[in-house]
Backbone as a printed PyTorch tensor [residue, N CA C, xyz], in Angstrom:
tensor([[[ 21.1700,  49.1760,  -8.4170],
         [ 19.9580,  48.9220,  -7.6280],
         [ 20.0740,  49.6550,  -6.2870]],

        [[ 19.0460,  50.4120,  -5.8700],
         [ 19.1300,  51.1500,  -4.6050],
         [ 19.3210,  50.2040,  -3.4230]],

        [[ 20.1140,  50.6480,  -2.4630],
         [ 20.3440,  49.8530,  -1.2640],
         [ 19.2130,  50.0800,  -0.2600]],

        [[ 18.8160,  49.0380,   0.4260],
         [ 17.8650,  49.1660,   1.5350],
         [ 18.2030,  48.1120,   2.5600]],

        [[ 17.8840,  48.4080,   3.7970],
         [ 18.1960,  47.4700,   4.8750],
         [ 17.1470,  46.3630,   4.9120]],

        [[ 17.6000,  45.1380,   5.0770],
         [ 16.6930,  44.0060,   5.1690],
         [ 16.0050,  44.0040,   6.5280]],

        [[ 14.7420,  43.6100,   6.5810],
         [ 14.0690,  43.5120,   7.8840],
         [ 14.7070,  42.4400,   8.7350]],

        [[ 14.6670,  42.6300,  10.0280],
         [ 15.2660,  41.6690,  10.9540],
         [ 14.2740,  41.3090,  12.0510]],

        [[ 14.3660,  40.0780,  12.5070],
         [ 13.5370,  39.6310,  13.6160],
         [ 14.0610,  40.2470,  14.9030]],

        [[ 13.2440,  41.0180,  15.6230],
         [ 13.7240,  41.6000,  16.8820],
         [ 13.7810,  40.5440,  17.9740]],

        [[ 14.7020,  40.7110,  18.8780],
         [ 14.7420,  39.8270,  20.0360],
         [ 13.5690,  40.1310,  20.9570]],

        [[ 13.0920,  39.1130,  21.6440],
         [ 12.0530,  39.3510,  22.6410],
         [ 12.6220,  40.1980,  23.7790]],

        [[ 11.8070,  41.0760,  24.3500],
         [ 12.3060,  41.8980,  25.4660],
         [ 12.2770,  41.1790,  26.8040]],

        [[ 12.0860,  39.8620,  26.8000],
         [ 12.0190,  39.0470,  28.0230],
         [ 12.3450,  37.6180,  27.6210]],

        [[ 12.5340,  36.7360,  28.6000],
         [ 12.8220,  35.3320,  28.3240],
         [ 11.5860,  34.6310,  27.7610]],

        [[ 11.8030,  33.5240,  27.0920],
         [ 10.7020,  32.8040,  26.4450],
         [  9.6810,  32.2650,  27.4480]],

        [[ 10.1050,  32.0160,  28.6700],
         [  9.1680,  31.4950,  29.6710],
         [  8.6300,  32.5900,  30.5840]],

        [[  8.9350,  33.8400,  30.2900],
         [  8.6300,  34.9320,  31.2230],
         [  7.1450,  35.2480,  31.3190]],

        [[  6.3710,  34.8890,  30.3110],
         [  4.9520,  35.2430,  30.3100],
         [  4.0550,  34.1040,  30.7850]],

        [[  4.6670,  33.0040,  31.2450],
         [  3.8500,  31.9210,  31.8000],
         [  3.1760,  32.3860,  33.0780]],

        [[  1.9380,  31.9850,  33.3480],
         [  1.1480,  30.9790,  32.6360],
         [  0.3250,  31.5310,  31.4730]],

        [[  0.3960,  32.8450,  31.1960],
         [ -0.3970,  33.3840,  30.0900],
         [ -0.0090,  32.7360,  28.7730]],

        [[  1.2800,  32.6860,  28.4680],
         [  1.7730,  32.0270,  27.2600],
         [  2.8560,  31.0270,  27.6420]],

        [[  2.6850,  29.8050,  27.1890],
         [  3.6570,  28.7510,  27.4310],
         [  4.9720,  29.0520,  26.7090]],

        [[  6.0730,  28.6420,  27.3220],
         [  7.3920,  28.8690,  26.7210],
         [  7.4690,  28.3110,  25.3000]],

        [[  6.9240,  27.1030,  25.0990],
         [  6.9870,  26.5010,  23.7660],
         [  6.1890,  27.3130,  22.7550]],

        [[  5.0140,  27.7970,  23.1590],
         [  4.1800,  28.5960,  22.2630],
         [  4.9020,  29.8760,  21.8670]],

        [[  5.4880,  30.5380,  22.8380],
         [  6.1850,  31.7930,  22.5400],
         [  7.3920,  31.5430,  21.6400]],

        [[  8.0690,  30.4380,  21.8440],
         [  9.2060,  30.0880,  20.9910],
         [  8.7560,  29.8710,  19.5480]],

        [[  7.7110,  29.0660,  19.3640],
         [  7.1790,  28.8440,  18.0150],
         [  6.7090,  30.1580,  17.3870]],

        [[  5.9660,  30.9080,  18.1660],
         [  5.3400,  32.1180,  17.6360],
         [  6.3930,  33.1320,  17.1980]],

        [[  7.3960,  33.3430,  18.0350],
         [  8.4270,  34.3270,  17.7150],
         [  9.4210,  33.7950,  16.6870]],

        [[  9.9990,  32.6270,  16.9630],
         [ 11.1080,  32.1360,  16.1500],
         [ 10.6750,  31.5870,  14.7970]],

        [[  9.4380,  31.0980,  14.7130],
         [  8.9650,  30.5090,  13.4530],
         [  7.9730,  31.4150,  12.7380]],

        [[  6.8640,  31.7500,  13.4120],
         [  5.8340,  32.5540,  12.7460],
         [  6.3330,  33.9620,  12.4210]],

        [[  6.8390,  34.6490,  13.4190],
         [  7.3040,  36.0170,  13.1670],
         [  8.4760,  36.0030,  12.1830]],

        [[  9.3770,  35.0690,  12.3290],
         [ 10.4930,  34.9780,  11.3830],
         [  9.9830,  34.7660,   9.9600]],

        [[  8.8980,  34.0290,   9.8180],
         [  8.3180,  33.8090,   8.4990],
         [  7.8480,  35.0980,   7.8500]],

        [[  7.2720,  35.9980,   8.6340],
         [  6.8380,  37.2890,   8.0790],
         [  8.0370,  38.1540,   7.7060]],

        [[  9.0760,  38.1050,   8.5110],
         [ 10.3010,  38.8370,   8.1900],
         [ 10.8880,  38.3230,   6.8780]],

        [[ 10.9460,  37.0060,   6.7420],
         [ 11.4820,  36.4210,   5.5130],
         [ 10.6090,  36.7500,   4.3140]],

        [[  9.2900,  36.6850,   4.4910],
         [  8.3770,  36.9890,   3.3980],
         [  8.4800,  38.4270,   2.9430]],

        [[  8.6570,  39.3380,   3.9000],
         [  8.8270,  40.7510,   3.5570],
         [ 10.1160,  40.9600,   2.7840]],

        [[ 11.2070,  40.3640,   3.2520],
         [ 12.4930,  40.5210,   2.5730],
         [ 12.4340,  39.9570,   1.1540]],

        [[ 11.7870,  38.8040,   0.9820],
         [ 11.6800,  38.1880,  -0.3330],
         [ 10.8510,  39.0540,  -1.2880]],

        [[  9.7500,  39.5930,  -0.7780],
         [  8.9070,  40.4390,  -1.6200],
         [  9.6320,  41.7120,  -2.0250]],

        [[ 10.3550,  42.2980,  -1.0960],
         [ 11.1330,  43.5020,  -1.4090],
         [ 12.1870,  43.1970,  -2.4720]],

        [[ 12.8220,  42.0420,  -2.3630],
         [ 13.8380,  41.6510,  -3.3340],
         [ 13.2170,  41.4640,  -4.7180]],

        [[ 12.0440,  40.8330,  -4.7790],
         [ 11.3540,  40.6500,  -6.0540],
         [ 11.0230,  41.9890,  -6.6970]],

        [[ 10.5080,  42.9200,  -5.9220],
         [ 10.1640,  44.2360,  -6.4610],
         [ 11.3990,  44.9470,  -6.9990]],

        [[ 12.5010,  44.8810,  -6.2470],
         [ 13.7290,  45.5410,  -6.6820],
         [ 14.2500,  44.9210,  -7.9790]],

        [[ 14.2200,  43.5970,  -8.0710],
         [ 14.6820,  42.9200,  -9.2740],
         [ 13.7900,  43.2580, -10.4680]],

        [[ 12.4870,  43.3140, -10.2380],
         [ 11.5660,  43.6420, -11.3240],
         [ 11.7750,  45.0670, -11.8250]],

        [[ 12.0160,  45.9900, -10.9210],
         [ 12.2720,  47.3750, -11.3460],
         [ 13.5590,  47.4520, -12.1620]],

        [[ 14.5730,  46.7120, -11.7290],
         [ 15.8580,  46.7120, -12.4330],
         [ 15.7060,  46.1370, -13.8430]],

        [[ 14.8980,  45.0840, -13.9440],
         [ 14.7370,  44.3990, -15.2290],
         [ 13.6580,  45.0310, -16.1070]],

        [[ 12.8340,  45.8710, -15.5360],
         [ 11.7270,  46.4350, -16.2990],
         [ 10.6420,  45.4230, -16.6070]],

        [[ 10.5600,  44.3770, -15.7980],
         [  9.5510,  43.3240, -15.9540],
         [  8.7050,  43.2890, -14.6870]],

        [[  7.3870,  43.4990, -14.8460],
         [  6.5460,  43.7040, -13.6630],
         [  5.4290,  42.6750, -13.5150]],

        [[  5.5840,  41.5400, -14.1900],
         [  4.5240,  40.5400, -14.1440],
         [  4.2460,  40.0010, -12.7500]],

        [[  5.2720,  39.8950, -11.9330],
         [  5.0810,  39.3550, -10.5740],
         [  5.0190,  40.4500,  -9.5150]],

        [[  5.0120,  41.7110,  -9.9410],
         [  5.0850,  42.8030,  -8.9640],
         [  3.7940,  42.9670,  -8.1710]],

        [[  2.6510,  42.7000,  -8.8040],
         [  1.3900,  42.8360,  -8.0740],
         [  1.3310,  41.9080,  -6.8740]],

        [[  1.6930,  40.6400,  -7.0830],
         [  1.7100,  39.6900,  -5.9820],
         [  2.7370,  40.0530,  -4.9360]],

        [[  3.8920,  40.5550,  -5.3840],
         [  4.9340,  40.9400,  -4.4360],
         [  4.4880,  42.1100,  -3.5720]],

        [[  3.7650,  43.0610,  -4.1620],
         [  3.2770,  44.1920,  -3.3690],
         [  2.2650,  43.7390,  -2.3330]],

        [[  1.4240,  42.7680,  -2.6880],
         [  0.4950,  42.2070,  -1.6940],
         [  1.2740,  41.5170,  -0.5750]],

        [[  2.3610,  40.8450,  -0.9460],
         [  3.1750,  40.1790,   0.0710],
         [  3.8750,  41.1800,   0.9820]],

        [[  4.2270,  42.3510,   0.4420],
         [  4.8160,  43.3920,   1.2870],
         [  3.8270,  43.8330,   2.3480]],

        [[  2.5870,  44.1120,   1.9560],
         [  1.6210,  44.5990,   2.9480],
         [  1.2600,  43.5070,   3.9570]],

        [[  1.1030,  42.2690,   3.4830],
         [  0.7410,  41.1930,   4.4040],
         [  1.8870,  40.8800,   5.3630]],

        [[  3.0540,  40.6240,   4.8230],
         [  4.1860,  40.2560,   5.6700],
         [  4.7320,  41.4420,   6.4480]],

        [[  4.7390,  42.6210,   5.8260],
         [  5.2030,  43.8060,   6.5350],
         [  4.3120,  44.1140,   7.7210]],

        [[  3.0040,  44.0550,   7.5190],
         [  2.0850,  44.3010,   8.6310],
         [  2.2250,  43.2340,   9.6990]],

        [[  2.4230,  41.9810,   9.2830],
         [  2.6320,  40.9130,  10.2560],
         [  3.8810,  41.1450,  11.0800]],

        [[  4.9340,  41.5850,  10.4240],
         [  6.1960,  41.8770,  11.1170],
         [  6.0270,  43.0380,  12.0880]],

        [[  5.4360,  44.1240,  11.6360],
         [  5.3100,  45.3160,  12.4760],
         [  4.3890,  45.0540,  13.6690]],

        [[  3.2580,  44.3810,  13.4190],
         [  2.3050,  44.1550,  14.5080],
         [  2.8430,  43.1550,  15.5230]],

        [[  3.5480,  42.1230,  15.0710],
         [  4.1420,  41.1950,  16.0350],
         [  5.1880,  41.8950,  16.8960]],

        [[  5.9760,  42.7620,  16.2820],
         [  6.9670,  43.5080,  17.0610],
         [  6.2850,  44.3140,  18.1530]],

        [[  5.1810,  44.9820,  17.8110],
         [  4.4330,  45.7540,  18.7970],
         [  3.8290,  44.8360,  19.8610]],

        [[  3.3070,  43.6950,  19.4400],
         [  2.6950,  42.7380,  20.3670],
         [  3.6940,  42.2950,  21.4310]],

        [[  4.9090,  41.9330,  21.0260],
         [  5.9210,  41.5230,  22.0160],
         [  6.2190,  42.6760,  22.9780]],

        [[  6.3420,  43.8890,  22.4330],
         [  6.6790,  45.0370,  23.2670],
         [  5.5240,  45.4600,  24.1630]],

        [[  4.3000,  45.1010,  23.7990],
         [  3.1220,  45.4650,  24.5850],
         [  2.9280,  44.5830,  25.8120]],

        [[  3.8000,  43.5910,  25.9830],
         [  3.6540,  42.6880,  27.1190],
         [  4.8940,  42.7330,  28.0050]],

        [[  4.6930,  42.4340,  29.2810],
         [  5.7850,  42.4380,  30.2470],
         [  5.4190,  41.4820,  31.3820]],

        [[  6.3740,  40.6900,  31.8790],
         [  6.0690,  39.7810,  32.9870],
         [  5.5160,  40.4960,  34.2140]],

        [[  5.8790,  41.7690,  34.3870],
         [  5.3970,  42.5500,  35.5240],
         [  4.2800,  43.5080,  35.1300]],

        [[  3.6220,  43.2030,  34.0120],
         [  2.5580,  44.0780,  33.5300],
         [  1.2470,  43.8740,  34.2730]],

        [[  0.1940,  44.3650,  33.6480],
         [ -1.1260,  44.2590,  34.2460],
         [ -1.6130,  45.5950,  34.7610]],

        [[ -2.7090,  45.5730,  35.4780],
         [ -3.2770,  46.8020,  36.0240],
         [ -4.0350,  47.5790,  34.9620]],

        [[ -4.0580,  48.8890,  35.1280],
         [ -4.7730,  49.7700,  34.2140],
         [ -3.8510,  50.9130,  33.7970]],

        [[ -4.1600,  51.5610,  32.6810],
         [ -3.3220,  52.6880,  32.2530],
         [ -3.4260,  53.8490,  33.2340]],

        [[ -2.3940,  54.6840,  33.2190],
         [ -2.3640,  55.8690,  34.0660],
         [ -1.9790,  57.0830,  33.2220]],

        [[ -2.0790,  58.2410,  33.7970],
         [ -1.5930,  59.4480,  33.1430],
         [ -2.3690,  59.8500,  31.9090]],

        [[ -1.6380,  60.3710,  30.9150],
         [ -2.2660,  60.9480,  29.7290],
         [ -3.0670,  59.9220,  28.9390]],

        [[ -2.5570,  58.6960,  28.8380],
         [ -3.2940,  57.6730,  28.0970],
         [ -4.6000,  57.3340,  28.8000]],

        [[ -4.5630,  57.2010,  30.1020],
         [ -5.7880,  56.9220,  30.8490],
         [ -6.8020,  58.0400,  30.6660]],

        [[ -6.3260,  59.2780,  30.7050],
         [ -7.2250,  60.4180,  30.5240],
         [ -7.8450,  60.4140,  29.1300]],

        [[ -7.0380,  60.0710,  28.1310],
         [ -7.5450,  60.0770,  26.7650],
         [ -8.5360,  58.9420,  26.5270]],

        [[ -8.2950,  57.7910,  27.1190],
         [ -9.2560,  56.6920,  27.0280],
         [-10.5790,  57.1160,  27.6480]],

        [[-10.5060,  57.7610,  28.7920],
         [-11.7180,  58.2580,  29.4570],
         [-12.4560,  59.2470,  28.5600]],

        [[-11.7040,  60.1370,  27.9240],
         [-12.3060,  61.1680,  27.0650],
         [-12.9460,  60.5680,  25.8170]],

        [[-12.2460,  59.6330,  25.1700],
         [-12.7040,  59.1270,  23.8770],
         [-13.6680,  57.9610,  23.9710]],

        [[-13.6550,  57.2240,  25.0940],
         [-14.5190,  56.0510,  25.2250],
         [-15.5260,  56.1710,  26.3710]],

        [[-15.4350,  57.2330,  27.1490],
         [-16.3600,  57.4320,  28.2490],
         [-15.8720,  56.8700,  29.5640]],

        [[-15.1330,  55.7710,  29.5090],
         [-14.5760,  55.1600,  30.7130],
         [-13.5830,  54.0830,  30.2920]],

        [[-12.7300,  53.6890,  31.2220],
         [-11.8210,  52.5740,  30.9490],
         [-12.6200,  51.3050,  30.6950]],

        [[-13.6630,  51.0890,  31.4650],
         [-14.4850,  49.8910,  31.3010],
         [-15.1440,  49.8660,  29.9270]],

        [[-15.5910,  51.0480,  29.4510],
         [-16.1800,  51.1280,  28.1190],
         [-15.1720,  50.7940,  27.0380]],

        [[-13.9560,  51.3070,  27.2050],
         [-12.9120,  50.9820,  26.2260],
         [-12.5740,  49.4970,  26.2650]],

        [[-12.3740,  48.9590,  27.4670],
         [-11.9500,  47.5640,  27.6050],
         [-12.9920,  46.6150,  27.0310]],

        [[-14.2640,  46.8750,  27.3160],
         [-15.3120,  46.0200,  26.7770],
         [-15.3270,  46.0420,  25.2600]],

        [[-15.1230,  47.2130,  24.6740],
         [-15.1010,  47.3260,  23.2230],
         [-13.8690,  46.6390,  22.6380]],

        [[-12.7130,  46.7880,  23.3020],
         [-11.4850,  46.1390,  22.8290],
         [-11.6490,  44.6230,  22.8710]],

        [[-12.2520,  44.1010,  23.9330],
         [-12.4780,  42.6690,  24.0280],
         [-13.4320,  42.1920,  22.9350]],

        [[-14.4160,  43.0170,  22.5870],
         [-15.3160,  42.6720,  21.4890],
         [-14.5490,  42.6280,  20.1710]],

        [[-13.6210,  43.5630,  19.9870],
         [-12.7790,  43.5510,  18.7850],
         [-11.9540,  42.2830,  18.7270]],

        [[-11.3810,  41.8900,  19.8640],
         [-10.5600,  40.6860,  19.9210],
         [-11.3910,  39.4300,  19.6580]],

        [[-12.6330,  39.4470,  20.0800],
         [-13.5000,  38.3030,  19.8490],
         [-13.9600,  38.1870,  18.4100]],

        [[-14.0230,  39.3280,  17.7130],
         [-14.5260,  39.3460,  16.3410],
         [-13.4250,  39.2230,  15.2980]],

        [[-12.2010,  39.5630,  15.6580],
         [-11.1220,  39.6700,  14.6790],
         [-10.6540,  38.3060,  14.1840]],

        [[-10.2550,  38.2910,  12.9240],
         [ -9.5830,  37.1310,  12.3600],
         [ -8.1030,  37.4060,  12.2530]],

        [[ -7.5630,  38.1220,  13.1990],
         [ -6.1560,  38.4810,  13.1720],
         [ -5.7410,  39.2630,  14.4060]],

        [[ -6.1850,  40.5230,  14.4800],
         [ -5.6960,  41.4120,  15.5240],
         [ -6.8040,  42.3170,  16.0550]],

        [[ -6.7250,  42.6090,  17.3420],
         [ -7.4620,  43.7170,  17.9470],
         [ -6.4360,  44.8060,  18.2450]],

        [[ -6.7330,  46.0290,  17.8120],
         [ -5.7840,  47.1190,  17.9770],
         [ -6.4500,  48.3290,  18.6130]],

        [[ -5.7310,  48.9550,  19.5290],
         [ -6.0550,  50.3100,  19.9540],
         [ -5.1380,  51.2110,  19.1450]],

        [[ -5.7310,  52.1430,  18.3960],
         [ -4.9360,  53.0030,  17.5250],
         [ -5.2640,  54.4670,  17.8030]],

        [[ -4.3240,  55.3210,  17.4210],
         [ -4.5870,  56.7560,  17.4230],
         [ -4.8820,  57.1730,  15.9920]],

        [[ -6.0620,  57.7710,  15.7880],
         [ -6.5160,  58.2370,  14.4820],
         [ -6.1400,  59.7140,  14.3640]],

        [[ -5.1380,  60.0660,  13.5440],
         [ -4.6770,  61.4500,  13.4740],
         [ -5.6090,  62.3580,  12.6830]],

        [[ -6.5360,  61.7850,  11.9230],
         [ -7.4880,  62.6080,  11.1750],
         [ -8.5870,  63.0970,  12.1140]],

        [[ -9.2100,  62.1580,  12.8200],
         [-10.2460,  62.5210,  13.7900],
         [ -9.6510,  62.9850,  15.1070]],

        [[ -8.3300,  62.7590,  15.2830],
         [ -7.6370,  63.1130,  16.5250],
         [ -8.3090,  62.4530,  17.7320]],

        [[ -8.4080,  61.1300,  17.6480],
         [ -8.9790,  60.3800,  18.7560],
         [ -8.4650,  58.9480,  18.7310]],

        [[ -8.6420,  58.2700,  19.8640],
         [ -8.3340,  56.8550,  19.9500],
         [ -9.4960,  56.0450,  19.4000]],

        [[ -9.1610,  54.9220,  18.7820],
         [-10.1780,  54.0060,  18.2680],
         [ -9.7220,  52.5720,  18.5100]],

        [[-10.6890,  51.6760,  18.6960],
         [-10.4290,  50.2490,  18.6280],
         [-10.7170,  49.7910,  17.2040]],

        [[ -9.8730,  48.8960,  16.6970],
         [ -9.9840,  48.4560,  15.3080],
         [ -9.9230,  46.9370,  15.2490]],

        [[-10.8110,  46.3570,  14.4470],
         [-10.8160,  44.9210,  14.1700],
         [-10.0440,  44.7030,  12.8730]],

        [[ -8.9490,  43.9610,  12.9380],
         [ -8.1260,  43.7110,  11.7540],
         [ -8.1110,  42.2180,  11.4650]],

        [[ -8.5060,  41.8450,  10.2520],
         [ -8.4210,  40.4610,   9.8130],
         [ -7.0820,  40.2460,   9.1200]],

        [[ -6.5520,  39.0160,   9.2800],
         [ -5.1920,  38.7180,   8.8370],
         [ -4.2730,  39.7700,   9.4600]],

        [[ -3.4720,  40.4750,   8.6730],
         [ -2.6150,  41.5190,   9.2300],
         [ -2.9590,  42.8970,   8.6920]],

        [[ -3.7160,  42.9510,   7.6100],
         [ -3.8330,  44.2190,   6.8970],
         [ -5.2320,  44.5080,   6.3670]],

        [[ -6.2310,  43.7510,   6.7950],
         [ -7.5900,  43.9640,   6.3190],
         [ -8.4320,  44.5680,   7.4390]],

        [[ -8.8590,  45.7890,   7.2450],
         [ -9.6320,  46.4790,   8.2700],
         [ -8.8460,  47.5560,   8.9750]],

        [[ -7.5860,  47.7400,   8.5890],
         [ -6.7820,  48.8090,   9.1830],
         [ -7.3160,  50.1630,   8.7330]],

        [[ -7.1030,  51.1740,   9.5480],
         [ -7.5580,  52.5250,   9.2450],
         [ -6.3760,  53.3240,   8.7310]],

        [[ -6.5000,  53.8730,   7.5300],
         [ -5.4020,  54.6090,   6.9180],
         [ -4.8840,  55.7090,   7.8340]],

        [[ -3.5780,  55.7470,   8.0020],
         [ -2.9390,  56.8100,   8.7720],
         [ -2.9320,  56.5990,  10.2670]],

        [[ -3.6520,  55.5940,  10.7570],
         [ -3.7230,  55.3960,  12.2050],
         [ -2.4390,  54.7610,  12.7260]],

        [[ -2.1500,  55.0210,  13.9930],
         [ -0.9220,  54.5360,  14.6150],
         [ -1.2690,  53.5620,  15.7270]],

        [[ -0.8810,  52.2830,  15.5900],
         [ -1.1870,  51.3000,  16.6310],
         [ -0.4920,  51.6300,  17.9490]],

        [[ -1.2450,  51.5010,  19.0170],
         [ -0.7410,  51.7660,  20.3680],
         [ -0.6820,  50.4750,  21.1760]],

        [[ -1.6970,  49.6370,  21.0080],
         [ -1.7790,  48.3740,  21.7410],
         [ -2.2830,  47.3160,  20.7760]],

        [[ -1.5990,  46.1690,  20.7380],
         [ -1.9410,  45.1080,  19.7950],
         [ -2.1170,  43.7860,  20.5200]],

        [[ -3.1960,  43.0830,  20.1710],
         [ -3.4250,  41.7320,  20.6980],
         [ -3.6170,  40.7960,  19.5140]],

        [[ -2.7460,  39.8160,  19.4050],
         [ -2.7790,  38.8360,  18.3270],
         [ -3.7810,  37.7510,  18.6830]],

        [[ -4.8320,  37.5950,  17.8790],
         [ -5.8340,  36.5660,  18.1420],
         [ -5.9100,  35.5390,  17.0090]],

        [[ -4.8260,  35.4420,  16.2070],
         [ -4.7270,  34.2900,  15.3220],
         [ -4.7150,  33.0380,  16.2000]],

        [[ -5.2420,  31.9340,  15.6770],
         [ -5.3520,  30.7230,  16.4900],
         [ -3.9950,  30.2160,  16.9690]],

        [[ -2.9330,  30.4500,  16.1750],
         [ -1.6250,  29.9630,  16.6280],
         [ -1.1500,  30.6970,  17.8800]],

        [[ -1.8000,  31.8080,  18.2280],
         [ -1.4180,  32.5570,  19.4240],
         [ -1.8860,  31.8790,  20.7060]],

        [[ -3.0070,  31.1700,  20.6280],
         [ -3.6230,  30.7250,  21.8730],
         [ -4.1080,  29.2810,  21.8970]],

        [[ -4.2050,  28.6110,  20.7630],
         [ -4.8710,  27.3060,  20.7540],
         [ -4.1210,  26.2640,  21.5800]],

        [[ -2.8040,  26.3050,  21.5730],
         [ -2.0140,  25.3300,  22.3330],
         [ -2.3000,  25.4530,  23.8280]],

        [[ -2.4460,  26.6830,  24.3030],
         [ -2.6710,  26.9300,  25.7260],
         [ -4.1390,  26.8980,  26.1160]],

        [[ -5.0100,  27.3710,  25.2250],
         [ -6.4030,  27.6180,  25.6030],
         [ -7.4250,  26.8420,  24.7930]],

        [[ -6.9830,  26.1270,  23.7610],
         [ -7.9540,  25.4800,  22.8920],
         [ -8.8560,  26.5230,  22.2600]],

        [[-10.1360,  26.2150,  22.0890],
         [-11.0350,  27.1830,  21.4560],
         [-11.4930,  28.3120,  22.3820]],

        [[-11.0140,  28.3330,  23.6280],
         [-11.4740,  29.3320,  24.6040],
         [-10.7330,  30.6570,  24.4050]],

        [[-11.0120,  31.3240,  23.2900],
         [-10.3360,  32.5890,  23.0050],
         [-10.5950,  33.6190,  24.1020]],

        [[-11.7770,  33.6010,  24.6750],
         [-12.1040,  34.5620,  25.7250],
         [-11.1660,  34.4610,  26.9210]],

        [[-10.7380,  33.2480,  27.2790],
         [ -9.8080,  33.0800,  28.3910],
         [ -8.4410,  33.6680,  28.0460]],

        [[ -8.0300,  33.5060,  26.7780],
         [ -6.7750,  34.0920,  26.3170],
         [ -6.8360,  35.6140,  26.3840]],

        [[ -7.9480,  36.1780,  25.9230],
         [ -8.1200,  37.6360,  25.9650],
         [ -8.0770,  38.1260,  27.4030]],

        [[ -8.7460,  37.4130,  28.2920],
         [ -8.7650,  37.8100,  29.6990],
         [ -7.3680,  37.7410,  30.2990]],

        [[ -6.5900,  36.7370,  29.9330],
         [ -5.2470,  36.6040,  30.4600],
         [ -4.3060,  37.7020,  30.0030]],

        [[ -4.5900,  38.2960,  28.8440],
         [ -3.7450,  39.3630,  28.3100],
         [ -3.6320,  40.5260,  29.2830]],

        [[ -4.7080,  40.7960,  30.0250],
         [ -4.6990,  41.9490,  30.9410],
         [ -3.7040,  41.7640,  32.0860]],

        [[ -3.2730,  40.5310,  32.3420],
         [ -2.2990,  40.2890,  33.4080],
         [ -0.8710,  40.6190,  32.9950]],

        [[ -0.6320,  40.7490,  31.6760],
         [  0.7380,  40.9740,  31.2020],
         [  0.8710,  42.2410,  30.3600]],

        [[ -0.2200,  42.9520,  30.1210],
         [ -0.1360,  44.1340,  29.2580],
         [  0.7970,  45.1710,  29.8830]],

        [[  1.6560,  45.7560,  29.0560],
         [  2.6300,  46.7510,  29.5020],
         [  2.0740,  48.1390,  29.1880]],

        [[  1.4070,  48.7460,  30.1490],
         [  0.7740,  50.0400,  29.9220],
         [  1.8030,  51.1540,  29.7550]],

        [[  2.9900,  50.9880,  30.3100],
         [  4.0260,  52.0060,  30.1120],
         [  4.4090,  52.0920,  28.6420]],

        [[  4.5590,  50.9370,  28.0010],
         [  4.9050,  50.9400,  26.5740],
         [  3.7710,  51.5190,  25.7400]],

        [[  2.5310,  51.1200,  26.0500],
         [  1.3940,  51.6700,  25.3130],
         [  1.3320,  53.1880,  25.4710]],

        [[  1.6110,  53.6800,  26.6620],
         [  1.5960,  55.1270,  26.9050],
         [  2.6590,  55.8260,  26.0740]],

        [[  3.8180,  55.2010,  25.9200],
         [  4.8780,  55.7820,  25.0910],
         [  4.4260,  55.8820,  23.6360]],

        [[  3.7580,  54.8510,  23.1480],
         [  3.2720,  54.8840,  21.7600],
         [  2.2220,  55.9600,  21.5780]],

        [[  1.3600,  56.1200,  22.5600],
         [  0.3450,  57.1670,  22.4960],
         [  0.9880,  58.5410,  22.4890]],

        [[  1.9310,  58.7630,  23.3780],
         [  2.5640,  60.0750,  23.4760],
         [  3.3180,  60.4340,  22.2030]],

        [[  3.9770,  59.4570,  21.5720],
         [  4.6600,  59.7060,  20.3070],
         [  3.6650,  60.1210,  19.2280]],

        [[  2.5080,  59.4640,  19.1870],
         [  1.5040,  59.7950,  18.1870],
         [  0.9590,  61.1950,  18.3870]],

        [[  0.6560,  61.5300,  19.6250],
         [  0.0840,  62.8450,  19.9210],
         [  1.0980,  63.9530,  19.6300]],

        [[  2.3510,  63.7170,  20.0150],
         [  3.3930,  64.7250,  19.7640],
         [  3.5450,  65.0130,  18.2840]],

        [[  3.3450,  63.9980,  17.4640],
         [  3.5440,  64.1560,  16.0180],
         [  2.3630,  64.8480,  15.3400]],

        [[  1.1600,  64.5820,  15.8370],
         [ -0.0270,  65.0200,  15.1060],
         [ -0.8630,  66.0940,  15.7980]],

        [[ -0.6460,  66.3390,  17.0720],
         [ -1.4990,  67.3460,  17.7360],
         [ -0.6720,  68.5530,  18.1510]]])
């Protein structure tokens, strides 16, 4: 059976209480240690099922396992980006090449931000700023769950998790307040790095 590395839960790049008051320490602990760990475990289990089925030549459960790979894998990857997209000393607005590209592709930072907030309000999972390598432009994307509504080939640059477990403990049904609070902790340096990597690869 071919060897592959099992997915692992990444450590948070800050302490569990570092994002207060935006995210409560208990919420971040549950979200990272339980929810994100669950996606890591689900991905590993699905990968194991697929490998065993290939070895045995029996594929009756492979369809479900492949769906679990995309759901749990996307959950794992997007949560990892979400943690990295935030910083206790974050906030402000983007600068440099990313700021220029937002201006070019959306008309203004305010135009982009308003559209991103609309995505976050409409999503049943995630609002994403992505780089589309086919059209060679930035786009905002509404993603339901972890993998419904994604754009093929696009590279996520900024991710906001709007599943209810992300905000209900702190904000109740006031998702808009949670979205507004995100701007106080967003790490634009990290988002700029993701943008630059995408552009270097495709342009």
